[in-house]
Structures are given as structure tokens and as C-alpha cells.
N, C-alpha and C positions, 0 to 999 in steps of 0.2 A: 607446319600448321599446328600439329599436335603440341610441339614444344612451346609455341607461343601461347597456347591455351592452358598449358600446365600450371604456370604460376597462379593464374586466376582460379583454377580448379583447386589447387592446394590452399589458397587463401580462403576460398569459400568453405572448405572443410574446417580450417582453423577458426574462422570467425563464428561459425555455427557451433563449434565445440565450445568456445568461450561463452556464447549466448546460452547454450544448453546447460552450462555449469552454473548459471546465475541462480536458478531455484535451489540447487544443491548448496551453493555458497551461503544462502540464507540460513541453512541448517548448521553449517560449519562455523559461522560467526563473522564478526566484523572484519577481522584480518583477511579472511579469504574473500569476502565481498569486495574490499578495497583492492586487493590484488587482482581479482578477476576484472573489475571495472577498469583499472589502470592498463591491463593487458589489452582490453578492447579498444581503449583510446589509442594506445601505442600502435596496435595493429592497423587501425584506421589511418593514423597519421603516416605510418611508414609505407602503406600500400598505395594510398591515394595522394599523399603529399600535397601538391598544389590544389587539387580538387577539394580538399578539406576546407581550405580557406576561401574557396570560390563558390561555396554552396549558396544557393539562392536564399536571401534573408527575407523571411515573411514577417507579417505584422506580429505574430505571436513570438517569433524569434527576437524581435526588437524589444518586446515586453520582457522576455526572459533575460536578455542581456542587461536591460535596465535594472531589473530586480537584483541580479547578481552584483552588478557594480554598485548599486545603492546599498546593498547589505555590507559591502566592504567599506564604503564611504561612511556610513553611520557608525560602524565599529571604530573607525579612525577618529571621528568627531568626538565620540564618547570615551576614547581611550584614557584621557587625563582625568575624567570624572571618577573612574573606578580604580585608577592606579594606586592611590593612597590607601584605599581600604584593603586591597588584596593584590599586590603587584604581580605575584606569580600567576594567579588565576586570570588576571586581566591580560597579561601577555599571551597566555595560552589561548584565550578567547579570540584575541586579535589574529593569531596564527591560524586558528580554526576558521575564522571568517575568510581569510585569504585562501586557505586550502579548500574552502567550500566551492571555489571556482571550478574544481575538477568535475563537478556535476554538470556544469555548462558544457564542458568538453565531452562528457559522457553522453549528454543529450544529442549534441550534433553528430557524434559518432554513430549512435543508433539510427538517427535520421538518415544519415548518408548510407549506411548499410541497407536500409529499407529501400531508399530511392534508387540505389544501384542494383536492386533486386538480388541482394546477397542473403537476405534474411529468410531462412527456411522455417516458416511458421509452424509447420507440422512437426519438425524436429524439436522445436522449443516446447510445443504442447506435450509431446511424448515425455520429455525430460521432466517438465513440471508435474505431469500426471503420475510418473513413477515415484517422484518425491512425495506427492500427496498420498499415494497408496502406502508407501513405506511408513510415513508418519502416522497415518490412520491405523495400520497394523500394529505399530509400536505402542500407540496409546492404548489399544485394546489389550495388548499383551501385558503392559504395565498395570492396567486396571484390574485384570483378572488374576495375574500371577504375583503382583507386587513389585516386579522389576521389569525394566524394558530390556531390549536386546543388548544394550551396552552396560547393563547392570545398574542403571539409575533407579533408586527406589521410589515408590509411590509416596507422595505426601499425604497428610491427613485429609486435605480438602480437595486437591487437584492432582491431575496427572500431567506430566510434562514431556514424556516420551524422550526423544533424542536431545532435547534442549536442556536437560539437566536441571540446574537450579532456576533457570529462566522459565517462568510459567507463561509461555507465549505460543504453545502448540495450537491452541484454538485460533489465534490470530493468524498464524501461518497458513492453516488450512483454509480459513475464510479468504485469505488473499490469493491463494493459488487454486482453489477448488474449481473455479469456472473453467479452467483449462482442461481438466479431466472431463467435465460435463460436456464441453464443446468438442473434445477429441473424438468422442464416440461416433458422431455423424461422419467423420472421415472414413470410417469402416462400415458404413450403413449397408453397403452392397453385400457384406458378409452375413447380415442378419435379416430375418423377417421383421416386419413392422412390430409384431407382438414381442419378439425377443429383444428388439431394440428398445422398446418402451420399458420392458422389464429390466434391462440392463441399466437404463437411465434412472429408473426407480431405485434399484439397488445401490447405485452410486450415491444418489441423494440421501438415502436412509443412512448408509454407513458414514457419510460425511457429517450429517446432522448430529448423529449420536456421538461421534468421536469429538466433535466440538463441544457438545453438552458435557461429556465426562471430563474434558479438559478444565472445566470450571470457568472459562473465559466468557462471562455473561454478555459483554458487549459484542463479542464475536458471534454469539448465537443470534443476537438481534440483527446484526449486519448480514449474516448469512441468510436469514429469512427475508430481510429487506432486499437483498440481491435478487432473489427469485420473485419478489413482488414486482420489482422493476422489470424483470424479464416478462412477467405476466402482462404488465401494462403495455409494454412496447411491442410484443410479438403476438399477434392474434392466433397464428397457427399453433402456438404452444399452450394456449389457455386451457383447452380441454384436458391436456395431459397434466398441466400444473394443478388444476382443480382436483383431479384424481390423486395426484401426488400428495398434496397438502392434506386431503381427507385421510389418506392412508397413514401419513405421519402422525396426525392427530390421534387416530384410533390406536396406533402402535404405542405412542407416547403415554396415553392413558393406561394402557395395559401394563407397560413396564413400570409406570408410576406405582402401581399396586404391588408389584413383586420385587422391585429393587429399592431398598431404603435410601441408597446413595442418590438415585434420581429424584426421589421425594425430597431429600435434604437440599440438593442443588436448586430445585424448583422453589422450595420454601424460602431459601436464602435469597434467591433472585427476587422474588416477589416482595420480601421484607425490605431489601435495599431500594427497590424501585419505589415502594411506598414512602420510604424515608425521603427520597429525592423529591417526590411530588409534593409532599407536605412540608418540605423545608425550603422551597423556592422563595418564599416570602422573606427568608433570612438574608438573601442577597440584596434585597432592596432596603434593608435596615443598615445603617452605617455601623456595622458591627466590627469595630476595630479589635475586639477581643477574640475574634475568629472562633466563636463557640458554636460551630456548625455541627449538626447531628450527622452529617455525611462528610467524609474526608475529601471527596472530589469537589464538593461545594466550597470548601475552604480553599482548595487550590485554584478553582475558577475565580473566586473572589480576589485572591492574591494576584492572579494574572491581570484582572481588571484594574486593581489598585496600582499595580506596578506600571501598567500602561499609562496611568494618569501622571506618572512622574516624567514621562517623555512622550507626550501626546502625538507630536507631528512626526518625528524622526525615529522614535524608539531608542533603545539603549545599545543596539547592535546585537549580532548573533551571539547566543549563549550568555547574554547579559542578565537574563531573568533572575538567576540565582543570586548574583552579586547585588543587583538592584533591590531585590526582595529582602535580602539579608541586612542591607544597610538600613532599610526603612521599617521592616517588620520582624526582624529576628530570624529564627530558623525557618528555612524554606526548602522545598524540593528543587530539583534541577530544572524543572519546567512545569507549566500549569496544567498539563495533561489535556490540552485541547489545541489543535493546530491554529485556530483563528485567534485565540487569546495569546498564544505564544508569538504569533506574527505581529499582533498589535503591540505587545509589550516590548518586542525586540526590534521591530522595523517600523512601528508607529502607523499613523493613518496613511502616510505615503506608501509604505510597503504593503499595507493591506489593500489599498486601492489598486496597485499594480497586480497583486496576487489575484484579486477578484476579477480583474480584466482578463487575466490569463485563463481563469476557470470559465468565464463566460464565453471566451473565444473557443475553447475546447468543446463546450456544449454546442456551439454554433457549427463547428466542423463536423461533429458527429452526426447531428441531425440533418446536415446538408447532404451528406453522402450516403446515409443509411438507406439501403433498399430492403434487405432482409436481415433480421437479427440472427436467425438460426443459420449456422454455417452451411453453405452449399459450395463454397470455394474458399481458397486461402485469403482472398482480399477481404472477405467479410469477417475475418478474424478480428478486425478492429472493434467489433461489437463487444467481445469478451474483455478486451483491454479497457474499453471505454466504460463499461459497466463497473468494472473493478475500481477504476479511477473515481467515478462518481460516488461509489460507496466509501472509498478512502477519504474523500473530502467532505463526508456527511457532517453538517455543522454541529450536531449535538453528540458527536462521538467522543468518547474519552480515548485519548491517544498517548503515545510516547512523544518524544520531541520530534518536531518537523525536521530538524537539522542534524539528526543522528544518521549514522552510516546506512543502516538498514532501511529506515523510512525514506530518506532522500533518494537512495538508489532505486527503490521500488517506485516512488512517485515519478521520478524523471524518466524511468524506463517506460512507464505507462504513457506519459506525456509524449515522449519521442515516438512511440509506436502509433499513437493516435494521429499526430501531426504528419509523420512519415507516410503512413498508409493513405490518409486522406489526401495529402498532396499528390501522391502517386496516382490515386484514382481520379482526381480532378484533372490531372495532366492527360491521362488516357482518354477521358471523356472529351476533352478539348481536341485531342488528336483525332479521335474518331469523327467528331463533328466537322 
């Protein structure tokens, strides 16, 4: 009896180790992310074999399958259009579009792990929280001493912590911060209510200011927006969040007067926000010279214009750069907005499928939500759902939707939302 359970026990340990390594892999880089993801897929395929391909296909699964197959199809259709301009890059893009199918396997692997009850959500939360604490500590160390724990120097404007030359520390913290915030209630029996509230307050303050000193302005906005959503959705937390926001505001004003760096970041942020607000009318002018006062506006405009070249089907995954270069000269690799990128590379058809997926995820979340504040493991869907809704915020400046880090993060969130919601719906039907 013990022997028959041993393989299952060992696999549970292995799969949760791999899942726990995901937050760490985002610090290590794309190579480690890909390796971790492939190991999760292989482990699921080897252990469940036939069950993997017999998983119940839901409506959202059909939409995802259609999106992935369409992305390969549109890349194949547009292959000859770009081949003459840059044969090497065109072939690379086609290979990337086919290789992108690994995220579909990754999605089904995570779904299966959850529905088989192998996903230890508490272990994942602990791993993500340790990573967030480490990055936060490293950012403050770099900010005050000039170097982080690995010896990476502080730049003139921003601190990067363990990410070296990549100025993405704020984005990383914004993406994984909620797991630390939601981990605390797992240990609420060890704290009094006052101490628990103080701990949550401390967590929020440290996270907020670590994102501020990273210099990632959009991450600051999204971090605040995350807790605004939390305030709107959960009545039991509103009193605490009001106290929290008031405290942060007072503390920020205090530090603003004593730390010139905080004043500089704030002034720079307000200046650029002002540029964007007063330059929006430039988008509506057919400004083919691209003389925008803000860099992001130029990229957004190029994304829109590139979409016009392939309205219905798009140019295929990673086609933005090639399409933009052919028609408008020197361009960046992507338009820095998920929706504009999907439009330019997958067209109206791809955008329609994507929006249908997002709407279905909203529906799943609100259908099963009872309490947002974690009282048990099943309600962990709330943290993943909130992070997903922030990730797809329409006015967010982003990296490419199709890069390793972004795609792994997005499809992890989607798989968890679908997996847990399907699991909860099944249990409710069973109880009924």
C-alpha cells in the first residue's frame, strides 16, 4: 500500500519543486524560465500520459487552442511577404511562432496539476514571497550602498537589484507582490489582529518604496491600481486599506522633503505624465514624421499604423519589427502595448479571440468568488486573478506579449484561474 503511494508522493514533491522554482527563474532569466517550463510539461506528460490528452476541453480551452493555431497559420500565410526583405529574421520568426505552442502545453500542464490536486498553493506562495523579500532587500542595499549583493552597480536614475542591466525590478515586484501580501493570512493564528495588521502594513510600505526607487513608473501605477481593485472587491479590507493608503501618503510626503532622489523620481514621473496627457492629440494627426514629444506615443502610433498593413489576419508572431521597418524605417521590436502588438501581429481575428478569452476569465472569476481575502487554499484564485487583470490593463506600457517571461507569466495566471475555478465548480456540483 505504501509502495503504491510512493511514486505519487515523489511526483507531488517534484512538481511542487518545479512550480516553486518559477518565481526564482524569472530572476535567473529566460533560459531558466524555458528549462523550468519544459520540465513541468515533461513531468506532466510522463506521469499522467493518457490523462494529459483526455483532459476535459472547456470553452476557454477551445478559444486558447484556436488562438495558438491561428498564430501559427497567420505566420505561415505572411511568410513569403517578409522573406525577401530579411530572410534570416523571417525564418526565425516562423520558428518562434511554431515554438510558441509550448505555452499551450504549459497551460494544460498547470491545469492538470491543479485539477489532480497536486498544486500546493501555500508552497508556491512561500517561494514567491521569499523572492519578493530578496529583491526588495537587494534594491534597498543597492540604493543605499551603491551595489547590490551580486556587485551590480546602481545606475544614475534607477536601481535594478539582481537583474543587472535589465531595469525590470519594479515590474517583478508588482507581478509577485500579492503572493507575499496574501501569504500572511496563512499564519494569522500566530498573530494578534493588531500585529497582523501591522505586518501587512509593513509589507505594503516596503514593497511600495522598493518599486518607487526602482524607477519603474508604470509598476508604481499598477501596484496602486492592484490595491484599488482589492479595495473595491473586498468590503472586509476597506477599513484597513484606507488606513494603509493614508499612512503611505503621509510617509511619502515626509520622505519627499528629506530624500532628493524621491523628489527627482516624482518630478520626472509627473513631467512625463504631463507630456502624455498633452500629446494625445498627436495620435489623431496623421503625423507620418513621428515627431512625438513622448517615445511611447511614437511606438503606439507605429503599432497602430503597422496593424493597418494587415487589418484582418495581422503579420504573424514577431512580425511587427519587420513590417514596421519595411514601411516606416527604424523601429523597436514591439509597440510596448499588448493590445497594439496583438492587433499588428494577429489582426482583428486574433484580437477578437484574445478578448473573448479575457472576458471568459472575468466571468469565471466573478462566478466563483466568495471571499477575496484568503481563508483557505481554494480562494487563492483571487490573487492570481487580480494579478492577471492588472497584467492586461489596456493602457499599460509593456514588453512584448510573446516573449518568454511575459508569456510564461500570463499563461500561468490563466491556467491557475481556469484550473481552480473548474475544480471549485466541480466540487459544488458534487455537493449539490
